[in-house]
OpenMM code with the backbone's topology and positions (N, CA, C; nanometers):
from openmm import Vec3, app, unit

residues = "UNK UNK UNK UNK UNK UNK UNK UNK UNK UNK UNK UNK UNK UNK UNK UNK UNK UNK UNK UNK UNK UNK UNK UNK UNK UNK UNK UNK UNK UNK UNK UNK UNK UNK UNK UNK UNK UNK UNK UNK UNK UNK UNK UNK UNK UNK UNK UNK UNK UNK UNK UNK UNK UNK UNK UNK UNK UNK UNK UNK UNK UNK UNK UNK UNK UNK UNK UNK UNK UNK UNK UNK UNK UNK UNK UNK UNK UNK UNK UNK UNK UNK UNK".split()
positions = [
    Vec3(14.6984, -8.0749, -18.3235),
    Vec3(14.6502, -8.1106, -18.4541),
    Vec3(14.7664, -8.0997, -18.5520),
    Vec3(14.7742, -8.1958, -18.6392),
    Vec3(14.8807, -8.1928, -18.7393),
    Vec3(14.8432, -8.0989, -18.8541),
    Vec3(14.9430, -8.0513, -18.9244),
    Vec3(14.9183, -7.9720, -19.0436),
    Vec3(14.8336, -8.0546, -19.1395),
    Vec3(14.7336, -7.9935, -19.1993),
    Vec3(14.6455, -8.0647, -19.2908),
    Vec3(14.5353, -8.1414, -19.2195),
    Vec3(14.5250, -8.1256, -19.0863),
    Vec3(14.4231, -8.1964, -19.0084),
    Vec3(14.2868, -8.1302, -19.0202),
    Vec3(14.1930, -8.1800, -18.9424),
    Vec3(14.0571, -8.1280, -18.9425),
    Vec3(14.0211, -8.0791, -18.8034),
    Vec3(13.9624, -7.9603, -18.7953),
    Vec3(13.9192, -7.9008, -18.6705),
    Vec3(13.7677, -7.8973, -18.6690),
    Vec3(13.7066, -7.9664, -18.5737),
    Vec3(13.5621, -7.9585, -18.5540),
    Vec3(13.5385, -7.8536, -18.4471),
    Vec3(13.4656, -7.7484, -18.4809),
    Vec3(13.4447, -7.6387, -18.3871),
    Vec3(13.2987, -7.6290, -18.3466),
    Vec3(13.2770, -7.6054, -18.2175),
    Vec3(13.1418, -7.5969, -18.1644),
    Vec3(13.0897, -7.4539, -18.1630),
    Vec3(13.1769, -7.3574, -18.1704),
    Vec3(13.1370, -7.2175, -18.1574),
    Vec3(13.1636, -7.1362, -18.2829),
    Vec3(13.1848, -7.2006, -18.3928),
    Vec3(13.2160, -7.1270, -18.5147),
    Vec3(13.3636, -7.0937, -18.5204),
    Vec3(13.4065, -7.0426, -18.6307),
    Vec3(13.5479, -7.0127, -18.6495),
    Vec3(13.5608, -6.8852, -18.7281),
    Vec3(13.6232, -6.7853, -18.6671),
    Vec3(13.6441, -6.6577, -18.7351),
    Vec3(13.7895, -6.6419, -18.7764),
    Vec3(13.8719, -6.7388, -18.7399),
    Vec3(14.0147, -6.7288, -18.7670),
    Vec3(14.0522, -6.7806, -18.9043),
    Vec3(14.1807, -6.7790, -18.9289),
    Vec3(14.2371, -6.8233, -19.0551),
    Vec3(14.2802, -6.9688, -19.0408),
    Vec3(14.2256, -7.0574, -19.1221),
    Vec3(14.2635, -7.1990, -19.1186),
    Vec3(14.3952, -7.2153, -19.1916),
    Vec3(14.5019, -7.2120, -19.1167),
    Vec3(14.6361, -7.2184, -19.1752),
    Vec3(14.6837, -7.3613, -19.1867),
    Vec3(14.7918, -7.3773, -19.2577),
    Vec3(14.8620, -7.5048, -19.2697),
    Vec3(14.7723, -7.6165, -19.3224),
    Vec3(14.6775, -7.5783, -19.4082),
    Vec3(14.5926, -7.6779, -19.4718),
    Vec3(14.4878, -7.7390, -19.3805),
    Vec3(14.4598, -7.6757, -19.2669),
    Vec3(14.3617, -7.7274, -19.1724),
    Vec3(14.2215, -7.7069, -19.2284),
    Vec3(14.1391, -7.8091, -19.2183),
    Vec3(13.9996, -7.8030, -19.2621),
    Vec3(13.9150, -7.7763, -19.1385),
    Vec3(13.8288, -7.6737, -19.1425),
    Vec3(13.7443, -7.6371, -19.0296),
    Vec3(13.6020, -7.6835, -19.0583),
    Vec3(13.5451, -7.7627, -18.9649),
    Vec3(13.4105, -7.8171, -18.9811),
    Vec3(13.3255, -7.7732, -18.8616),
    Vec3(13.2224, -7.6903, -18.8829),
    Vec3(13.1358, -7.6522, -18.7714),
    Vec3(13.0452, -7.7689, -18.7312),
    Vec3(13.0247, -7.7846, -18.6013),
    Vec3(12.9417, -7.8935, -18.5487),
    Vec3(12.8369, -7.8321, -18.4571),
    Vec3(12.7125, -7.8726, -18.4737),
    Vec3(12.6050, -7.8277, -18.3867),
    Vec3(12.5785, -7.9375, -18.2843),
    Vec3(12.6158, -7.9129, -18.1597),
    Vec3(12.6039, -8.0139, -18.0552),
    Vec3(12.4585, -8.0536, -18.0327),
    Vec3(12.3675, -7.9599, -18.0427),
    Vec3(12.2261, -7.9918, -18.0192),
    Vec3(12.1759, -8.0986, -18.1161),
    Vec3(12.2300, -8.0982, -18.2375),
    Vec3(12.1889, -8.1989, -18.3356),
    Vec3(12.2345, -8.3387, -18.2954),
    Vec3(12.3400, -8.3486, -18.2158),
    Vec3(12.3988, -8.4781, -18.1816),
    Vec3(12.3847, -8.5175, -18.0352),
    Vec3(12.3363, -8.4272, -17.9511),
    Vec3(12.3344, -8.4515, -17.8067),
    Vec3(12.2562, -8.5767, -17.7680),
    Vec3(12.1542, -8.6117, -17.8443),
    Vec3(12.0741, -8.7301, -17.8125),
    Vec3(12.0962, -8.8432, -17.9130),
    Vec3(12.1950, -8.8288, -17.9989),
    Vec3(12.2263, -8.9306, -18.1000),
    Vec3(12.3234, -9.0324, -18.0393),
    Vec3(12.2671, -9.1289, -17.9659),
    Vec3(12.3501, -9.2259, -17.8933),
    Vec3(12.4480, -9.3001, -17.9846),
    Vec3(12.4071, -9.3494, -18.1019),
    Vec3(12.5041, -9.4175, -18.1890),
    Vec3(12.6219, -9.3281, -18.2291),
    Vec3(12.5970, -9.1989, -18.2524),
    Vec3(12.7060, -9.1076, -18.2892),
    Vec3(12.8008, -9.0884, -18.1715),
    Vec3(12.7462, -9.0792, -18.0507),
    Vec3(12.8299, -9.0633, -17.9316),
    Vec3(12.9144, -9.1882, -17.9093),
    Vec3(12.8554, -9.3046, -17.9304),
    Vec3(12.9300, -9.4305, -17.9173),
    Vec3(13.0424, -9.4356, -18.0204),
    Vec3(13.0142, -9.3934, -18.1448),
    Vec3(13.1192, -9.3916, -18.2488),
    Vec3(13.2343, -9.2988, -18.2098),
    Vec3(13.2007, -9.1821, -18.1540),
    Vec3(13.3056, -9.0904, -18.1085),
    Vec3(13.3923, -9.1565, -18.0017),
    Vec3(13.3277, -9.2208, -17.9057),
    Vec3(13.4037, -9.2889, -17.8007),
    Vec3(13.4952, -9.3944, -17.8597),
    Vec3(13.4437, -9.4714, -17.9528),
    Vec3(13.5239, -9.5762, -18.0172),
    Vec3(13.6412, -9.5159, -18.0941),
    Vec3(13.6178, -9.4042, -18.1609),
    Vec3(13.7255, -9.3393, -18.2364),
    Vec3(13.8338, -9.2859, -18.1427),
    Vec3(13.7937, -9.2330, -18.0286),
    Vec3(13.8916, -9.1854, -17.9299),
    Vec3(13.9695, -9.3039, -17.8745),
    Vec3(13.8989, -9.4097, -17.8355),
    Vec3(13.9646, -9.5265, -17.7766),
    Vec3(14.0613, -9.5939, -17.8734),
    Vec3(14.0287, -9.5932, -18.0019),
    Vec3(14.1147, -9.6581, -18.1010),
    Vec3(14.2330, -9.5699, -18.1429),
    Vec3(14.2279, -9.4418, -18.1050),
    Vec3(14.3334, -9.3497, -18.1442),
    Vec3(14.3064, -9.2790, -18.2762),
    Vec3(14.1951, -9.3132, -18.3422),
    Vec3(14.1599, -9.2482, -18.4682),
    Vec3(14.1296, -9.0995, -18.4460),
    Vec3(14.0690, -9.0677, -18.3324),
    Vec3(14.0348, -8.9295, -18.2985),
    Vec3(14.1113, -8.8918, -18.1716),
    Vec3(14.2328, -8.8399, -18.1888),
    Vec3(14.3131, -8.8078, -18.0702),
    Vec3(14.2622, -8.6812, -18.0010),
    Vec3(14.2576, -8.6871, -17.8700),
    Vec3(14.2220, -8.5702, -17.7902),
    Vec3(14.3507, -8.5166, -17.7302),
    Vec3(14.3883, -8.3974, -17.7721),
    Vec3(14.5161, -8.3397, -17.7317),
    Vec3(14.4914, -8.2297, -17.6285),
    Vec3(14.5561, -8.2427, -17.5129),
    Vec3(14.5494, -8.1405, -17.4090),
    Vec3(14.6812, -8.0650, -17.4116),
    Vec3(14.6734, -7.9361, -17.4437),
    Vec3(14.7934, -7.8530, -17.4517),
    Vec3(14.8432, -7.8151, -17.3129),
    Vec3(14.7495, -7.7870, -17.2225),
    Vec3(14.7871, -7.7455, -17.0876),
    Vec3(14.6680, -7.7613, -16.9948),
    Vec3(14.6983, -7.7830, -16.8676),
    Vec3(14.5953, -7.7911, -16.7643),
    Vec3(14.6282, -7.6880, -16.6568),
    Vec3(14.5266, -7.6107, -16.6196),
    Vec3(14.5436, -7.5072, -16.5179),
    Vec3(14.4414, -7.5295, -16.4073),
    Vec3(14.4769, -7.4964, -16.2829),
    Vec3(14.3736, -7.4977, -16.1783),
    Vec3(14.2748, -7.3844, -16.2063),
    Vec3(14.1529, -7.3999, -16.1611),
    Vec3(14.0500, -7.2988, -16.1862),
    Vec3(14.0932, -7.1615, -16.1372),
    Vec3(14.1744, -7.1566, -16.0342),
    Vec3(14.2207, -7.0284, -15.9810),
    Vec3(14.3146, -6.9559, -16.0777),
    Vec3(14.3653, -7.0261, -16.1788),
    Vec3(14.4560, -6.9666, -16.2783),
    Vec3(14.3857, -6.9478, -16.4126),
    Vec3(14.2534, -6.9260, -16.4080),
    Vec3(14.1762, -6.9108, -16.5324),
    Vec3(14.2272, -6.7954, -16.6182),
    Vec3(14.2688, -6.6866, -16.5557),
    Vec3(14.3197, -6.5726, -16.6330),
    Vec3(14.4460, -6.6121, -16.7095),
    Vec3(14.5327, -6.6886, -16.6469),
    Vec3(14.6545, -6.7355, -16.7137),
    Vec3(14.6190, -6.8285, -16.8299),
    Vec3(14.5180, -6.9136, -16.8102),
    Vec3(14.4741, -7.0036, -16.9168),
    Vec3(14.4219, -6.9238, -17.0358),
    Vec3(14.3471, -6.8177, -17.0096),
    Vec3(14.2965, -6.7330, -17.1182),
    Vec3(14.4110, -6.6656, -17.1931),
    Vec3(14.5106, -6.6193, -17.1201),
    Vec3(14.6265, -6.5589, -17.1873),
    Vec3(14.6957, -6.6612, -17.2763),
    Vec3(14.7037, -6.7848, -17.2295),
    Vec3(14.7634, -6.8919, -17.3089),
    Vec3(14.6842, -6.9101, -17.4389),
    Vec3(14.5513, -6.9142, -17.4288),
    Vec3(14.4672, -6.9279, -17.5480),
    Vec3(14.4848, -6.8092, -17.6424),
    Vec3(14.4902, -6.6895, -17.5868),
    Vec3(14.5023, -6.5686, -17.6691),
    Vec3(14.6362, -6.5600, -17.7410),
    Vec3(14.7348, -6.6357, -17.6940),
    Vec3(14.8660, -6.6330, -17.7594),
    Vec3(14.8615, -6.6980, -17.8972),
    Vec3(14.7552, -6.7735, -17.9241),
    Vec3(14.7352, -6.8446, -18.0513),
    Vec3(14.8481, -6.9424, -18.0820),
    Vec3(14.9228, -6.9794, -17.9816),
    Vec3(15.0311, -7.0767, -17.9979),
    Vec3(14.9896, -7.2117, -17.9403),
    Vec3(14.8592, -7.2343, -17.9315),
    Vec3(14.8066, -7.3539, -17.8664),
    Vec3(14.7672, -7.4573, -17.9710),
    Vec3(14.8164, -7.5768, -17.9544),
    Vec3(14.7707, -7.6909, -18.0358),
    Vec3(14.7142, -7.7930, -17.9389),
    Vec3(14.5860, -7.7944, -17.9275),
    Vec3(14.5177, -7.8804, -17.8318),
    Vec3(14.4287, -7.7962, -17.7420),
    Vec3(14.3670, -7.8620, -17.6469),
    Vec3(14.2762, -7.7957, -17.5556),
    Vec3(14.3494, -7.7419, -17.4331),
    Vec3(14.3019, -7.6299, -17.3840),
    Vec3(14.3463, -7.5779, -17.2558),
    Vec3(14.2347, -7.6142, -17.1573),
    Vec3(14.2694, -7.6853, -17.0521),
    Vec3(14.1706, -7.7404, -16.9589),
    Vec3(14.1843, -7.6736, -16.8239),
    Vec3(14.0697, -7.6383, -16.7660),
    Vec3(14.0665, -7.5897, -16.6276),
    Vec3(14.0227, -7.7054, -16.5389),
    Vec3(14.0959, -7.7290, -16.4309),
    Vec3(14.0562, -7.8352, -16.3374),
    Vec3(13.9965, -7.7710, -16.2131),
    Vec3(13.8878, -7.8287, -16.1663),
    Vec3(13.8156, -7.7766, -16.0501),
    Vec3(13.8268, -7.8740, -15.9348),
] * unit.nanometer
topology = app.Topology()
chain = topology.addChain("A")
for resn in residues:
    res = topology.addResidue(resn, chain)
    for name in ("N", "CA", "C"):
        topology.addAtom(name, app.Element.getBySymbol(name[0]), res)
């Protein structure tokens, strides 16, 4: 995420929104059956308007290492476990 970007969080946010980041809580249950909203998200991802950034990918057997990576707070993007 770039400085001044927007973070949509599914689990709430207890941290400090630094570098001008705007934090927006999202309730997935409200949107899980909203097909037009899901289609819009897909279109935004496909067009590049909503970039999905993967910071690192770990095998499931390295889940502890992935958690340490997240706890370092030096992550910009998602940490993904592959199964």
